[in-house]
C-alpha positions in Angstrom: 0.0 0.0 0.0 1.1 3.6 -0.7 -0.2 6.4 1.5 -0.6 9.8 -0.1 -0.6 13.3 1.4 -4.4 13.5 1.2 -4.9 10.4 3.3 -6.3 11.0 6.8 -4.3 9.1 9.4 -5.3 7.7 12.8 -2.5 6.9 15.3 -3.5 4.1 17.7 -1.3 4.4 20.8 -0.7 8.1 20.1 0.0 9.1 23.8 2.9 6.7 24.4 6.5 7.8 24.2 7.1 6.4 20.7 3.6 7.3 19.5 4.1 10.9 20.6 7.6 11.3 19.1 6.8 9.8 15.7 3.4 11.4 15.5 5.1 14.8 15.8 7.6 13.8 13.1 4.9 12.7 10.8 3.0 15.9 11.3 6.0 18.0 10.7 6.6 16.1 7.4 3.1 16.6 6.2 1.2 13.5 7.2 -2.4 14.4 7.8 -2.8 13.0 11.3 -6.5 13.5 12.3 -6.7 11.7 15.6 -5.4 9.2 18.0 -6.6 6.3 20.2 -6.1 5.6 23.9 -9.2 4.4 25.8 -7.8 5.9 29.1 -7.4 9.3 27.6 -10.4 9.6 25.4 -11.8 13.1 25.2 -8.5 14.8 25.5 -6.2 16.4 22.9 -2.7 15.1 22.2 -0.3 16.3 19.5 -3.0 18.8 18.6 -5.5 16.2 17.6 -8.5 14.6 19.4 -7.9 11.3 21.3 -10.7 8.7 21.0 -11.6 5.6 23.0 -11.5 3.4 19.9 -10.9 3.4 16.2 -14.6 2.9 15.6 -15.3 6.0 17.7 -12.8 7.9 15.6 -14.4 6.7 12.4 -17.8 7.7 13.5 -16.6 11.1 14.7 -14.5 12.4 11.8 -13.4 9.5 9.7 -9.9 8.3 8.6 -8.3 6.4 5.8 -5.2 4.8 7.4 -4.4 3.6 10.8 -0.8 3.2 12.2 -0.3 1.1 15.4 2.1 2.0 18.1 0.7 -0.7 20.3 2.3 -3.3 22.6 2.3 -6.9 21.2 -0.4 -8.4 23.4 -2.8 -5.5 22.6 -2.3 -5.4 18.9 -4.9 -8.0 17.9 -7.8 -6.1 19.4 -6.5 -2.7 18.2 -6.0 -3.8 14.6 -9.3 -5.7 14.4 -11.1 -2.6 15.9 -9.6 -0.4 13.0 -10.4 -3.1 10.4 -14.0 -3.5 11.6 -14.5 0.3 11.8 -14.0 0.3 8.0 -10.3 1.3 7.7 -8.8 -0.1 4.5 -5.1 0.5 5.2 -3.5 -0.6 8.5 0.2 -0.3 9.3 1.3 -2.5 12.2 4.8 -1.5 13.5 4.9 -3.9 16.4 7.0 -7.0 16.5 6.7 -10.1 18.8 2.9 -10.3 18.3 1.8 -13.9 19.1 1.4 -15.8 15.8 -2.2 -16.8 16.6 -3.1 -13.1 17.1 -1.5 -12.2 13.7 -3.6 -15.0 12.1 -6.8 -13.4 13.6 -5.8 -10.0 12.2 -5.1 -11.4 8.8 -8.5 -13.2 8.7 -10.3 -10.0 9.7 -8.4 -8.0 7.1 -9.3 -10.6 4.4 -13.0 -10.6 5.4 -13.1 -6.8 5.3 -10.9 -6.2 2.2 -8.3 -4.3 4.3 -4.6 -4.0 3.3 -2.1 -4.7 6.1 1.5 -3.5 6.2 3.5 -5.5 8.7 3.6 -6.6 11.5 7.1 -5.6 12.4 7.3 -3.0 9.6 9.4 0.2 9.8 6.7 1.9 7.9 6.0 3.5 4.6 7.4 6.7 3.0 6.0 8.7 0.1 8.8 11.3 -0.3 7.6 14.9 -0.4 4.1 13.9 0.8 3.9 11.9 4.0 5.2 8.9 5.9 4.1 6.3 8.5 6.1 4.7 11.2 9.8 4.9 12.2 11.5 5.8 8.9 13.6 9.0 8.7 11.6 10.5 5.9 12.7 14.0 7.0 16.4 13.3 6.3 17.0 14.8 2.9 20.1 12.7 2.2 18.0 9.5 2.5 14.7 10.5 1.0 14.1 12.7 -2.0 11.1 12.7 -4.3 12.0 10.7 -7.4 11.1 7.7 -9.6 12.7 4.7 -7.8 10.4 2.5 -5.7 11.9 0.6 -2.8 10.7 -2.5 -1.0 12.4 -3.8 2.1 11.8 -6.4 4.9 14.4 -4.5 6.9 14.1 -0.8 8.0 17.8 -0.4 8.5 18.8 -2.0 5.2 16.0 -0.1 3.4 17.4 3.1 4.8 20.9 2.2 3.6 19.6 1.5 0.1 17.7 4.8 0.1 20.8 6.6 1.2 22.8 5.1 -1.7 20.0 5.9 -4.2 20.0 9.6 -3.2 23.8 9.7 -3.2 23.7 8.4 -6.8 21.5 11.4 -7.8 18.1 9.7 -7.7 15.1 9.9 -5.5 12.3 7.6 -4.4 8.7 7.4 -5.6 7.8 5.3 -2.5 9.4 3.2 0.2 7.4 0.2 1.4 8.7 -1.6 4.5 6.9 -4.9 4.4 8.2 -6.2 7.8 10.4 -9.1 8.9 7.9 -11.5 10.5 7.0 -14.9 9.1 3.4 -13.9 8.6 2.8 -10.5 7.1 0.0 -8.8 5.3 1.9 -7.2 2.3 4.4 -9.6 0.7 7.3 -8.7 -1.5 5.3 -9.7 -4.5 2.3 -7.6 -3.3 4.6 -4.5 -2.9 6.2 -5.1 -6.3 2.8 -5.1 -7.9 1.8 -1.9 -6.2 5.0 -0.2 -7.4 4.6 -1.6 -10.8 1.1 0.0 -11.0 2.2 3.3 -9.4 2.7 5.9 -12.1 5.5 7.7 -10.4 7.7 4.6 -10.3 10.1 3.9 -13.2 12.3 1.3 -11.5 12.2 -0.8 -8.4 14.9 -1.8 -5.9 14.0 -4.7 -3.7 15.8 -5.6 -0.4 15.2 -9.2 0.6 16.7 -11.7 3.0 17.0 -15.4 3.5 14.1 -17.4 4.7 10.7 -18.1 3.2 9.9 -17.9 -0.5 8.7 -14.3 -1.0 11.6 -13.3 -3.2 11.1 -16.3 -5.4 7.4 -15.5 -5.8 8.3 -11.8 -6.5 10.7 -13.1 -9.2 7.8 -14.7 -11.1 5.9 -11.4 -11.1 9.0 -9.4 -12.1 9.3 -11.6 -15.2 6.2 -9.9 -16.7 7.1 -6.3 -15.7 8.3 -3.6 -18.1 9.9 -1.6 -15.3 13.4 -2.8 -14.4 13.9 -4.5 -11.0 17.2 -4.5 -8.9 17.6 -6.6 -5.8 19.9 -7.1 -2.9 19.5 -10.2 -0.7 21.2 -10.3 2.7 22.2 -13.4 4.5 24.6 -14.9 2.0 26.8 -16.3 4.7 24.1 -17.4 7.2 24.2 -21.0 8.3 21.2 -23.3 7.4 18.6 -23.9 10.1 19.6 -21.0 12.2 17.4 -17.9 12.7 19.3 -14.7 12.1 17.8 -11.2 12.6 14.1 -11.2 11.7 11.8 -14.0 12.7 11.2 -14.8 9.1 14.9 -15.1 8.3 15.4 -18.9 8.8 16.5 -21.4 6.1 15.4 -25.0 6.2 17.1 -27.3 3.7 17.2 -25.7 0.3 14.1 -23.6 0.8 14.7 -19.9 1.3 18.4 -20.0 0.8 20.5 -17.1 -0.6 21.4 -19.2 -3.7 17.7 -20.2 -4.4 16.6 -16.6 -4.2 19.4 -15.2 -6.3 19.0 -17.8 -8.9 15.2 -17.3 -9.1 15.6 -13.5 -9.5 18.4 -13.6 -12.0 16.6 -16.2 -14.1 13.8 -13.6 -14.6 16.0 -10.8 -15.5 16.4 -9.1 -12.2 19.8 -7.5 -11.5 21.1 -8.8 -8.1 23.7 -6.8 -6.3 26.5 -8.1 -4.2 26.5 -5.0 -2.0 24.0 -2.1 -1.4 26.8 0.3 -2.5 26.3 -1.0 -6.1 22.7 0.3 -6.4 23.7 3.6 -8.0 25.7 2.0 -10.8 22.9 -0.5 -11.4 20.3 2.2 -11.7 22.4 4.1 -14.2 22.4 1.1 -16.4 18.7 0.6 -16.5 17.0 4.0 -15.9 
């Protein structure tokens, strides 16, 4: 999903330390935050917007298009489902360590209500020059500039590094989509690739993947039919099989989800695979 400057954003967990800090940064950047949720502080004002008891109350009072969750793991299921059932069609879940069964409940509710989920365990989404959600440093001009390169990343830190190299090479980003590093997520690499393929401001896509699962292989199948060039960097080349490294989704079992299988699948469909994030500038110059 891509959030635009015209989208009205609700912050669930707005009064917490992280919720407050990042709400202020989002507002300063241009994100249209219209309210927040904290049942214990309903009826008050925080970050210059009203605080509601629930997402449903916020929807009934003034409406919103997107909800972003700064919510502790064990409270995320109820908060996300509350936003989904209130009619929100875009929900970004920043939280990690949510119990798997709770994530499954969230995804089932999202499917039933045709809601797009970003995350869990996402660093957020940035539309440079317009708005951002989450923890990403959209306000750092050496990392994010309006441009024509779409970026997809499981990792917030690696995604930031790639964006830094993109800007240093003289390009800018059309959108950054942080899909999250958990085993079960709402927006997959393939989903994000399709979104950027359809987004008119994107002329090329840089994809940051990692070992574990089959998302990059599935994205490779979609990339084969794209007219826009795709560049990829896969981290975890030296990771030992069967050992979880970093994100909960980054575990290799047998030949499934290995660095070699991902690289081969991508290269076989014409995707340029980098050995290092520092190579992204040169790769872009050869295809854009």
